[in-house]
TIKOLDO-488148 format. One line per field, with one value per atom (N, C-alpha, C): atom name; z, x, y; residue in one letter. Coordinates in steps of 0.1 Angstrom, whole numbers, always signed. Example, Ala and Ser with C-alpha at 12.3 -4.5 7.8 and 13.67 -1.06 7.14 Angstrom:
<sites>
atom <- (N_CA_C_N_CA_C)
z <- (+78_+78_+78_+71_+71_+79)
x <- (+132_+123_+132_+128_+137_+129)
y <- (-57_-45_-33_-22_-11_+0)
res <- (A_A_A_S_S_S)
</sites>
This chain:
<sites>
atom <- (N_CA_C_N_CA_C_N_CA_C_N_CA_C_N_CA_C_N_CA_C_N_CA_C_N_CA_C_N_CA_C_N_CA_C_N_CA_C_N_CA_C_N_CA_C_N_CA_C_N_CA_C_N_CA_C_N_CA_C_N_CA_C_N_CA_C_N_CA_C_N_CA_C_N_CA_C_N_CA_C_N_CA_C_N_CA_C_N_CA_C_N_CA_C_N_CA_C_N_CA_C_N_CA_C_N_CA_C_N_CA_C_N_CA_C_N_CA_C_N_CA_C_N_CA_C_N_CA_C_N_CA_C_N_CA_C_N_CA_C_N_CA_C_N_CA_C_N_CA_C_N_CA_C_N_CA_C_N_CA_C_N_CA_C_N_CA_C_N_CA_C_N_CA_C_N_CA_C_N_CA_C_N_CA_C_N_CA_C_N_CA_C_N_CA_C_N_CA_C_N_CA_C_N_CA_C_N_CA_C_N_CA_C_N_CA_C_N_CA_C_N_CA_C_N_CA_C_N_CA_C_N_CA_C_N_CA_C_N_CA_C_N_CA_C_N_CA_C_N_CA_C_N_CA_C_N_CA_C_N_CA_C_N_CA_C_N_CA_C_N_CA_C_N_CA_C_N_CA_C_N_CA_C_N_CA_C_N_CA_C_N_CA_C_N_CA_C_N_CA_C_N_CA_C_N_CA_C_N_CA_C_N_CA_C_N_CA_C_N_CA_C_N_CA_C_N_CA_C_N_CA_C_N_CA_C_N_CA_C_N_CA_C_N_CA_C_N_CA_C_N_CA_C_N_CA_C_N_CA_C_N_CA_C_N_CA_C_N_CA_C_N_CA_C_N_CA_C_N_CA_C_N_CA_C_N_CA_C_N_CA_C_N_CA_C_N_CA_C_N_CA_C_N_CA_C_N_CA_C_N_CA_C_N_CA_C_N_CA_C_N_CA_C_N_CA_C_N_CA_C)
z <- (+550_+551_+551_+560_+564_+551_+548_+539_+540_+534_+538_+523_+521_+506_+506_+498_+502_+493_+491_+483_+482_+466_+474_+468_+467_+464_+450_+450_+435_+433_+425_+429_+428_+440_+444_+445_+444_+447_+459_+462_+475_+477_+493_+496_+496_+489_+489_+500_+499_+505_+500_+508_+500_+513_+509_+521_+517_+521_+519_+526_+518_+526_+522_+540_+535_+541_+533_+535_+539_+551_+562_+557_+554_+558_+560_+564_+575_+590_+590_+603_+608_+620_+622_+628_+619_+626_+638_+646_+657_+669_+662_+676_+678_+664_+659_+662_+666_+661_+649_+646_+626_+630_+620_+619_+603_+602_+586_+591_+585_+579_+564_+563_+552_+550_+533_+535_+520_+527_+520_+515_+504_+499_+508_+511_+517_+529_+539_+549_+559_+547_+550_+557_+565_+565_+582_+579_+592_+597_+609_+618_+612_+606_+605_+619_+620_+631_+629_+638_+644_+655_+649_+661_+677_+680_+693_+697_+710_+709_+724_+732_+746_+749_+763_+771_+765_+760_+759_+746_+736_+724_+717_+710_+702_+694_+692_+679_+665_+670_+653_+655_+642_+642_+644_+650_+649_+634_+625_+609_+608_+607_+608_+617_+627_+638_+634_+634_+628_+616_+609_+598_+592_+597_+591_+604_+600_+607_+609_+613_+611_+618_+610_+610_+612_+610_+612_+607_+600_+598_+600_+613_+620_+606_+608_+596_+581_+577_+558_+565_+577_+585_+575_+575_+569_+576_+573_+582_+573_+572_+570_+578_+563_+569_+557_+569_+561_+560_+549_+552_+545_+554_+547_+545_+541_+540_+536_+522_+520_+517_+522_+520_+511_+503_+497_+503_+519_+525_+527_+524_+524_+516_+508_+489_+499_+491_+498_+495_+498_+497_+508_+506_+521_+521_+537_+541_+553_+554_+561_+573_+580_+592_+604_+608_+616_+626_+638_+648_+659_+666_+676_+695_+686_+708_+707_+701_+705_+696_+699_+687_+690_+683_+685_+675_+674_+663_+658_+659_+657_+645_+628_+621_+622_+631_+632_+641_+643_+655_+648_+637_+635_+622_+625_+617_+603_+602_+588_+581_+569_+558_+546_+540_+525_+515_+504_+497_+493_+500_+497_+489_+490_+479_+475_+468_+461_+462_+471_+474_+464_+456_+449_+445_+452_+456_+444_+434_+427_+426_+424_+427_+418)
x <- (+1018_+1021_+1033_+1030_+1046_+1049_+1061_+1063_+1076_+1078_+1099_+1098_+1113_+1111_+1132_+1126_+1141_+1148_+1161_+1172_+1184_+1190_+1200_+1200_+1197_+1195_+1197_+1209_+1216_+1214_+1226_+1232_+1241_+1248_+1262_+1273_+1283_+1287_+1293_+1295_+1293_+1304_+1306_+1314_+1317_+1304_+1313_+1299_+1301_+1291_+1283_+1274_+1262_+1255_+1252_+1243_+1227_+1226_+1203_+1205_+1199_+1190_+1174_+1170_+1161_+1156_+1150_+1149_+1131_+1132_+1121_+1112_+1097_+1091_+1082_+1077_+1066_+1067_+1082_+1082_+1098_+1104_+1118_+1123_+1134_+1138_+1140_+1147_+1154_+1142_+1132_+1116_+1114_+1110_+1106_+1117_+1112_+1116_+1117_+1134_+1130_+1139_+1133_+1139_+1141_+1147_+1151_+1143_+1135_+1130_+1135_+1131_+1137_+1126_+1118_+1109_+1119_+1121_+1119_+1106_+1109_+1093_+1089_+1100_+1098_+1096_+1101_+1103_+1093_+1089_+1079_+1089_+1081_+1090_+1094_+1110_+1122_+1128_+1126_+1137_+1146_+1152_+1168_+1182_+1173_+1181_+1172_+1176_+1165_+1173_+1171_+1176_+1176_+1166_+1160_+1157_+1159_+1155_+1148_+1135_+1131_+1142_+1138_+1147_+1152_+1140_+1142_+1141_+1149_+1148_+1162_+1169_+1183_+1181_+1193_+1193_+1192_+1199_+1196_+1200_+1195_+1193_+1205_+1208_+1215_+1220_+1211_+1222_+1228_+1226_+1233_+1244_+1247_+1252_+1262_+1272_+1289_+1290_+1277_+1281_+1272_+1260_+1255_+1257_+1253_+1252_+1239_+1233_+1221_+1227_+1222_+1224_+1215_+1218_+1209_+1213_+1208_+1218_+1205_+1206_+1192_+1196_+1207_+1203_+1198_+1198_+1188_+1182_+1179_+1163_+1162_+1177_+1176_+1182_+1180_+1182_+1194_+1203_+1209_+1213_+1216_+1219_+1231_+1243_+1252_+1256_+1257_+1259_+1272_+1278_+1294_+1293_+1304_+1310_+1290_+1291_+1275_+1274_+1265_+1263_+1251_+1252_+1236_+1223_+1226_+1210_+1211_+1215_+1211_+1201_+1199_+1194_+1175_+1164_+1154_+1153_+1140_+1133_+1133_+1145_+1145_+1132_+1126_+1119_+1121_+1119_+1124_+1107_+1114_+1103_+1097_+1087_+1085_+1078_+1080_+1071_+1074_+1061_+1063_+1066_+1052_+1052_+1061_+1062_+1070_+1086_+1093_+1104_+1099_+1099_+1101_+1109_+1106_+1112_+1098_+1091_+1075_+1071_+1072_+1066_+1051_+1044_+1032_+1030_+1038_+1037_+1048_+1051_+1052_+1040_+1039_+1028_+1031_+1044_+1047_+1062_+1055_+1068_+1069_+1076_+1079_+1077_+1085_+1079_+1088_+1102_+1111_+1121_+1128_+1145_+1151_+1154_+1153_+1169_+1178_+1188_+1188_+1199_+1200_+1216_+1222_+1236_+1239_+1247_+1248_+1259_+1258_+1264_+1277)
y <- (+1043_+1028_+1020_+1016_+1001_+993_+997_+990_+984_+970_+961_+959_+963_+961_+954_+941_+929_+932_+928_+931_+921_+925_+914_+900_+895_+881_+871_+865_+863_+846_+842_+828_+832_+827_+822_+810_+811_+793_+791_+781_+778_+778_+789_+792_+802_+808_+830_+834_+848_+858_+863_+870_+876_+884_+897_+908_+903_+903_+905_+925_+929_+942_+947_+948_+951_+970_+974_+990_+989_+996_+997_+1012_+1013_+1030_+1023_+1035_+1037_+1034_+1034_+1023_+1027_+1020_+1029_+1017_+1012_+997_+998_+1010_+1012_+1010_+1014_+1010_+994_+991_+975_+967_+954_+940_+937_+939_+932_+919_+907_+899_+892_+885_+877_+857_+856_+848_+838_+825_+821_+808_+807_+802_+788_+778_+762_+754_+753_+749_+729_+728_+715_+715_+728_+731_+736_+748_+756_+769_+785_+791_+791_+794_+790_+804_+802_+819_+816_+828_+825_+839_+848_+859_+873_+877_+889_+903_+913_+921_+923_+919_+915_+910_+898_+886_+887_+877_+874_+866_+866_+855_+843_+836_+825_+820_+832_+829_+834_+823_+828_+838_+848_+858_+848_+839_+832_+812_+814_+799_+789_+778_+769_+765_+769_+762_+773_+791_+798_+805_+803_+807_+806_+815_+820_+819_+818_+822_+840_+836_+848_+860_+871_+885_+893_+895_+906_+917_+932_+942_+954_+964_+978_+991_+995_+1008_+1021_+1029_+1032_+1044_+1050_+1062_+1062_+1048_+1042_+1035_+1033_+1027_+1013_+1005_+990_+984_+967_+961_+950_+945_+936_+922_+916_+901_+896_+895_+892_+880_+869_+858_+853_+844_+838_+828_+821_+804_+799_+809_+800_+785_+779_+762_+756_+750_+749_+749_+747_+746_+759_+775_+785_+790_+783_+784_+784_+795_+799_+814_+817_+827_+834_+851_+853_+862_+865_+873_+887_+901_+906_+908_+907_+910_+920_+927_+939_+929_+942_+937_+944_+952_+962_+950_+942_+938_+922_+914_+904_+900_+896_+893_+877_+867_+851_+845_+832_+824_+821_+822_+820_+825_+823_+834_+839_+832_+840_+847_+852_+863_+877_+876_+888_+895_+909_+909_+918_+919_+928_+922_+919_+913_+920_+917_+922_+913_+910_+902_+890_+893_+882_+886_+879_+879_+861_+864_+846_+848_+831_+831_+817_+813_+800_+799_+787_+787_+773_+774_+767_+753_+746_+733_+732)
res <- (Q_Q_Q_L_L_L_Q_Q_Q_L_L_L_V_V_V_E_E_E_S_S_S_G_G_G_G_G_G_V_V_V_Q_Q_Q_V_V_V_Q_Q_Q_P_P_P_G_G_G_G_G_G_S_S_S_L_L_L_T_T_T_L_L_L_S_S_S_C_C_C_V_V_V_A_A_A_S_S_S_G_G_G_L_L_L_T_T_T_V_V_V_S_S_S_T_T_T_Y_Y_Y_H_H_H_M_M_M_A_A_A_W_W_W_F_F_F_R_R_R_H_H_H_V_V_V_P_P_P_E_E_E_E_E_E_G_G_G_R_R_R_E_E_E_F_F_F_V_V_V_A_A_A_A_A_A_T_T_T_T_T_T_W_W_W_S_S_S_P_P_P_N_N_N_M_M_M_K_K_K_P_P_P_Y_Y_Y_A_A_A_D_D_D_S_S_S_V_V_V_K_K_K_G_G_G_R_R_R_F_F_F_T_T_T_I_I_I_S_S_S_R_R_R_D_D_D_N_N_N_S_S_S_Q_Q_Q_N_N_N_T_T_T_V_V_V_Y_Y_Y_L_L_L_Q_Q_Q_M_M_M_N_N_N_N_N_N_L_L_L_K_K_K_A_A_A_D_D_D_V_V_V_K_K_K_A_A_A_V_V_V_Y_Y_Y_F_F_F_C_C_C_A_A_A_A_A_A_G_G_G_R_R_R_D_D_D_L_L_L_S_S_S_T_T_T_S_S_S_N_N_N_P_P_P_G_G_G_S_S_S_W_W_W_P_P_P_Y_Y_Y_W_W_W_G_G_G_R_R_R_G_G_G_T_T_T_R_R_R_V_V_V_N_N_N_V_V_V_S_S_S_S_S_S)
</sites>
């Protein structure tokens, strides 16, 4: 059974760093498109970063480019999201997503999702 389990979400201070993890089972992260999305109540689910991308797609959302880094450890079958220089706008529930056919910034195109991990930023 395919499963994605996120972890690492905590409350952090502005300017701090945090790494989120997504452990996959039932699939091999090296053969799937993998991505991170986040859900903000006022804005819905938005794309953050992907390990692979289509020609007309950016690997990172403009709002996180230069601050976030997505990576994967094939030996651990895990995808990470390193988040640096955190700002108040990173407050959200972060989700890991996987798919075989297409990598896009549209969350509706991703068939497999974890349950999310919450990141809060203290004021």
